[in-house]
N, C-alpha and C positions, 0 to 999 in steps of 0.2 A: 902699481899701487902708490909708489912714491911720487910719481908724476901727478896723480890725482890729488894726493895730499898737498903737494906744492901748489897746484892750481887753486885748491880750496883756500889755502893760507893766503895766497896773493889776492884772491877775490875778496876775502874778508877784510884784508888790510886796506884794499882800495875802496871798498864801500862796506862799512860795518853793518849797514842795514840789510844786506843780502844774506839770506839764510844759507846754510850749508846744503839743504835739500834742493834749493833752486839751482845752486851751482852744479850739483851732481847731475840734475836733469839737463842743464845746458851742455855739460861735457858729454853726456850720453848721446844727445841729439847731434852734436858735432861729430862724434865718432861714427854714428850711423850714416850721416851725410857723407863723410869721407869714404866709408866702405862702399856705399852706393855709387859714389862718383868713380872710385877706382875700379869698381866692378863693371859699370856701364861704359865708362870711358877708359879703354885700355891704354893708359898712358905709357906703361912699360913697353908694350908692343910697338907703339909709335916711336918711342926712343930707340928701340932695337932696330926698327926699319930705317930710321934716319941714319943711325950709326953704320948700317950696312950699305948705304947709298941708294936706298929705295925711298922714293918720295911718296910717302903715304901719310896724309894728314889725320889728325885726331877725329875730325868730323867724318872723314871717309870711313874710318873704322866704326864709328857710331852708325853710319848709314848701312854698313854691312850687317850689323846686328838687327837693324830695322828691316833689312831684306831677308831675314831668316838665315843668315850665315852665322852659325854659332858653333864654336867660337871663331872669331876672325882670323886667328893664326893659321887656320886651314888654308887660307888664301895667301896670307902675308909670308909665311915661312917658305912655301914653294916659290913665291915670287922672289924672295931673297936668294934662295938657292939658284934660281934661273939667272938672276942678275949677276951673281958671283961667277956663274959659268959662262957669262957673256951672251946670254940669250935676252932678246928684247921681246918681252911678252906684254900683252894688253891685259890689265887687271879686270876690265869689264868682261872680256871674253872668258877669263878664268872663272869669274863669278858665275857667268852663264852656264859654263860646263859643270860647275859644282852644283848649281841649282837643278840642272837636268839629271842629276844622279851620278855624275862621273867622279872618278878618283883623280883629282887634280895633282896630287902628289906623285902618283904613278905615271901620269902623263909627263910631268916635268922631268922625272928621273929617266923616262924613255927618251925624251928630247936631248937630255944631256949625254946619255949613252950613245945615241945615234950621232951626235955632233963629234964625240970623241972617236967613234969608229968610222967617221966619214960617210955615213949613210944619210941619204937625203930624206928627211922627214920633217914636215912642217906641223905647226900647232893644230891646224884644222884637221889634218889627216889623223894625227895622233888622237884627237878627241873623238873622231868618228870611229876609230878602231876601239877605243875604250868604251864608248857607248854601245857598240855592237856586241859587247860581252867578251871581247878578246883581251888578253893580258898584253898590252902594248909593250911593256918592259920586257916580258919574256920573248915576245916576237923579235924585238931588236936584238936581244941576246942570242936568239937562235939564228938571226941573220949573220951575226959575227961568228958564232960557234955552231956549226951544223949539228943536227940531232939525228940519232940513229933510231929507226923504227924497226922493230923485229916482228916479222909476220908469224902467225901460228903455223903449225905443220899443215901443209897443203898436199892432199893426195890427188894423183892423176894417173891415168892408165895409158901406156904406150900402145902402138898398133899391134905389138906382139902379145898383148894381153897381160903384161906384167905391170903391177901397180908400183909406183914410185912415190915416196913421201919426201917432200922438199921443204926447207925452211930458209927464208931469205932475210937479209938485213939491208934496209933501205936508208941511205944517208940523204937527208933532205935539209934544205935551207929555206927559211921563211921568205916569201916574196911580199914585201910591204905593200906594193901596189895592188895585189890581189887578196890582201888579208881580209878586207871587208867584202863579203859575198862569196868568198872562195870556199871550196870544200875542205874538210879537215882530214885528220889522219886516217879515219875509217875508210874514206874513199881511196886514199893511197893504198892501204892494205888490200882493199877489195880489188882494185885494178891490177896490182902486182900479182895477187892470187890468180886472177883471170889469165894474165899473161903466162904464168907458170903452167897452168892447166893446158892452155893452148899449145905451148911449146912442147910439153911432154906428150900430149895427145897426137901431135903431128909427127912425132919421131917414129921411124919404122921399127926400131928396136930400143929397149930400155938400156942396152949396153952403150948405145950412142950417147945417151944422156949422162951415163955414169962416167964415160971416158972424157966428155967435154961438158962439164956443168956450166962453164962460162957461156955456152951457147944460149942458155936460158937468160942470162943477164943481158947479152947482146940483143936478143930478140925482144925482150921486155922493154929495154931502154929505147929501142927504135920505134916504139908505139906511141911515144909522147904521152905518157900516163899522167903527167903533172898538169895537163891543160885543164883550166877551170878550177884548179885547186889553189890553196893559199901557200903552196910549197913549190920548190924547185928541186927536182930529183937530181942529185949529184952522182950517185952510183947505186947499183943493186948488186949485192954480193950474196951468192948462194952459200949459206952457212953449213948446210948438211943435206945429203941426199941418201935415203935408205930405200932398200927394196922391200916392198910389201908382199901381198899375196898374189898368187897367179890367178888373176881374175878370168883370163881366157880359158885356162884349163877347168876352172870351176864352172864356167858357163857351159863348156862342152860336156862336162859330167852331168850337169843339170839337164842339158838338152838330150843327152843319151838316155837319162832316166825318164824324161818325159816321153821320148820316142818308144822306150820299152813299155811304158804304161799304155801308150796308145796301141802298140802292137798287141799287148795282152788283152786290151779291151776289144780290139777287132777279132782276135782269135776266140775270145769268149762269145762274141756276137755270132761268129760262124758256127761255133759248137752248139749254141742255142738254136740256130737255124737248122743245123743238121738233126738235132734231137727232135725238134718240132716236125721236120720232114719225115723222120723215122716213125714218129707217132702217127703222122698222117698216113704213111704207107701201111702201118699195122692196121689202122682203122679201115683202110681201103680193102686190105686182104680179108679182114673179118667180114666186111660187107659182101665181098665176092663169095666167101664161103657160105654166108647166109643165103645168097642168091642160088648157090649150087644146091644147098639143102632144100631150098624152096622148090627148085626145079625137080630134084629127086622125089619130093613129095607129090609132084604132079604125075609121076610115072604110074603108080597104082591106079590113080584115078583114070589115066588115059587107057590103061589096060582094061579096067572095068568097063569103060565106055566102048572099047573095041569089042569085048565079049558081048556087050549088050547090043551092039549094032551088027554083030556077026562078022566083023572084020578079022577076028582072031579066034582060032579054034583051040580046043583043049590040047590036041596033039602038038600044035604049034607052040603052045605055051610050055609043054613039057620038054620039047626039043630045045627051046631057048634056055630052060633051066639046066638041062644036061650040058649044053654048050658052056654056060657060065661056070658050072661046077668043074668041067674039064679045064677051063682057063685058069681057075683059081688053083687047081691041083698042079698044073704045069708051073705056075708062078711060084708055088710053095716049094716044088722040087728044085727049081732053078735057084732059089735063094739059099736052100740048104747046101747045094753043090758048091756055090760060090764061097760060102762061109767055111766049108770043109777043106778047101784048097790051101796048101802051106804058103806062108808068106815068103816072097822072094827077097833075099838079102842083096 
C-alpha cells in the first residue's frame, strides 16, 4: 500500500495532469502483466536449473507448457536429480515418457538406485517397465534386497493315504531382464504348490516327508519353477508340515460301507426273488389241487356212464365201497396206534 502511494505521488509530481485513477489503472495492469509473465514463464525454475548445472532455457520451459507438460518442474526436477547423480538423460525422451503416462520421477529414482547398486538398467528399459504397470523402483529394490513369498497351507496325500499340510517360504529376487512380460508372484506360488503336492504324493509314506522335509525343497528347486517369471528363486524353505486326516482309512471305510450296501441290495433282491418263487409255487399247488378236484368230479360221471353202458354192476359198486371203507378204517386204526405210542427219550 505504501508502494502504491509512493508511485502515485511520483506520477503526480512528474506530470500534474495525470489523475490518480489513471495511475492506479496503470499500476494494476503492470501487476497483472508481471503475474502473467512469471506464471507463464517459470523464471525461478530456469534459475534453479542453471544453478544446478542443467542447461534448460526459459523458452524450453515455455515449450513444455505448450506441449501440455504442466507444471514443467515434473521434468526439470527429475532431470536435476539425475544430473546430480551423474546420469546423462535426454530431456526429450523424458518428455515423451511423461506424455505417454509414465512416472518420470519414479524412473529416475530407479535409475539412481540401480546405479548405486551396480545393476545394469538403462533409461529405455526402465521406461518400458514403468509403462507396463510395474513399479520399477520396487523392482530395483527387490533386486538388491530379495523378497520372501509365503505360500498358503498346501494339502497333499502320500501313498499310504495320510494327508500332510505344508507351508513354504520362497525367497525370490527380481530379474530385471524378464520383468516385462514375466509372470508374477501368483505363478510362483502356484508352481511351488504344485511341486509340494507332487513330492508328497510320490512319497511311499508320510513319515518319509516328516523325517526329511528338505526333500520337498530339493525336489521343487530342481524343477526350474522360475522359468518364464519375473523372479529368480533363491531358496524354498518348508516352514511347517502337519499331519492331516487319514484319507486312505476314510476311503476304505467309505468303500466298505458302499460294499455293504451293495451286498444288502443283492440280498434283498434274492429275498424278493425267493418270495416271488414261493408265491409262484403256491399258485402252482393251488392249480394242481384244482385239477385234482376237477378230476375227482369226473369220477361220479364216469361211474354213471359205466352203469349206463353196463360196464359196472351194482354188486361191483358195493364191493368197491366196502373196500374203500375197510381201507379208511385201517388208516384210522394205524393213526391212532401211532399217536398212542410213548415218545422215546
